[in-house]
Structure formats: structure tokens, C-alpha cells
Phi, psi and omega in degrees: 000350175247027176312323177273353187265148171274097185290002178278343181243139177236125182252109180263124165258112190261183187255010183278208181291123186199131177248100190294337184281336188242323180276152180251139175261139182310162173309110185278354181281349188242037183182161170280125181262125181239118177271130186251104180049240181297348177302341178305331180296313182294318171309313180300321182295321182279350185072036177254131175252109180300154176290319189221155173228135180216138177159171170276349174061041177279337180259358182276141175288169173300316179299326177295307180307314178297324179302314186294313182299317192268343189237328194261136177300131185298335180295335182268005182244125174258103182270118183264150173292155174289333180250118185196163179286314177287128163298163181301323176297316180296324180292321182290328173296314177300325178285333181284318181296309187299332180276006172089012184295145173241351178231134174237131173243118186244129182241162184059034181251005183236169179079190175062223180292126182296330178292324176288320179312304186290321172308323180287327174293316175304319179302332172304319180288329170302323181289322175301320188282355182248023174076015181237174179242142172226151180220137172264126177255105184258170177297319187249332192223144160254140192229127174215178184255134166239127179221124180046055189199180175226123187237154181240137174254132183289159189282349179282341174302147173227165181110206183255151170231124183238136175233137179222143175297123177271331175257204183293325183200151171234129190243168181054044182268128177229147176225128189229134168091003169259173188303311181256126182247150173220168188220119179040066168251174180240146178248133181240160178286359184242019177208103184280055179290346176272018181286140160064047163280179186218148169293148172223039178081000177249158169294134177248134182248127179239117182249138165224123186281328183207113179121177182243146185231132161285121174251135179228118185258114178278125181279131186288000000 
């Protein structure tokens, strides 16, 4: 059913904070689009027909449910029970992984309930541990995970860069090309020293030798 799609990319549209008038969603013709529960509202506002819809639909409106019934192939709707271990977003991620996706771009995963916001950040690590990469695109921040690797942020980027230890500690952390640079330090989850670094017109390189970091790019 996805023969004309790039099945390596999964675009999730969740029900959290999202301004459909101002934010842009990646080219949906080049990826599998999964609406997560009430995220179908945003898809409708943007004129996007998702490839799949998944959720227990507790955050879907009556209009959303009519749209799903009248417009979407029932084979492409996954109805989840209200009581379950996975959040709707995690269930959508597992679906994308099952479909072979290697890149996840997640919208509507910030704001709203802080517990779901935090759960979505942890879900990025779930993606990473399954051999894929994920990024949350928020109104004010983009969020992704760095684990046992070296990444480069391009000089054209602007705004703030904050990194936090996601586990107990992350060791052999180095930052070059940002306003504050460090070499081979340890970050722990009880001291947020990595908050609010800044781009300064250079390519920035962040390395973590052992452990996982949450990286938040604040939009200028």
C-alpha cells in the first residue's frame, strides 16, 4: 500500500502543541504519515490524508471520528484499547518500526500534558535503540538524542543549544564550535550545566563517548 512512498521515513502527527497556521510539516509525499489519535485534527486542517491512523481516540473530536469513518480505509485505522502499556505515540513508533522506517519526524509531541511531553522525549531513545533516528519538531524547540556518537550542527543554524544527560551520566562529552566549549567532561542527570549554549557562526560538533544526551535546539 506504500509502494509510492519512501518507507524509510515516518512522519508522526500527534495531538500535542502544534500551530497548523505557522508550522510546516515535512513533504508528506516523501514518507509514511501516521496520525496519532487527535493528531488527525491537524492533518485535516492542513489537508493531509494520513496513510495510517492509530490511537484509542480519547483526544479525537466528534468531527475527527466522522472523518475517519467516512474518509479513511478501515484497514489503515488501528484502534487501541484505553488501558495499555504503550502511549499512543509509542504504539505509532512501533508501527513505523514494523514498517521498516529508519527516520522519524514527530510533530505535536510538545506542550500540553507534561507527562506526555516527557514520555515523548524518552520515546526518542526507544527509536534510537531500534536502529533508527527520531526528531521532535516543536514550535520553539527541536529535540533529538545523541548516544555514543559524534554529530555536527551546521553553522547556518541559530538559537540556543541545550544538552542534558538522559541516563544517570554521560561521559567523554566534548562540545566544539558553540559559545561554550568543553573537552572530555561528564554530564549527570542531577546537574543541568548543559542548558542554553549558543550558536556562534561555526559548525558545532558534539561528541558523547558513553551515554545518551537529549539535545534541544531553541529556534531563534
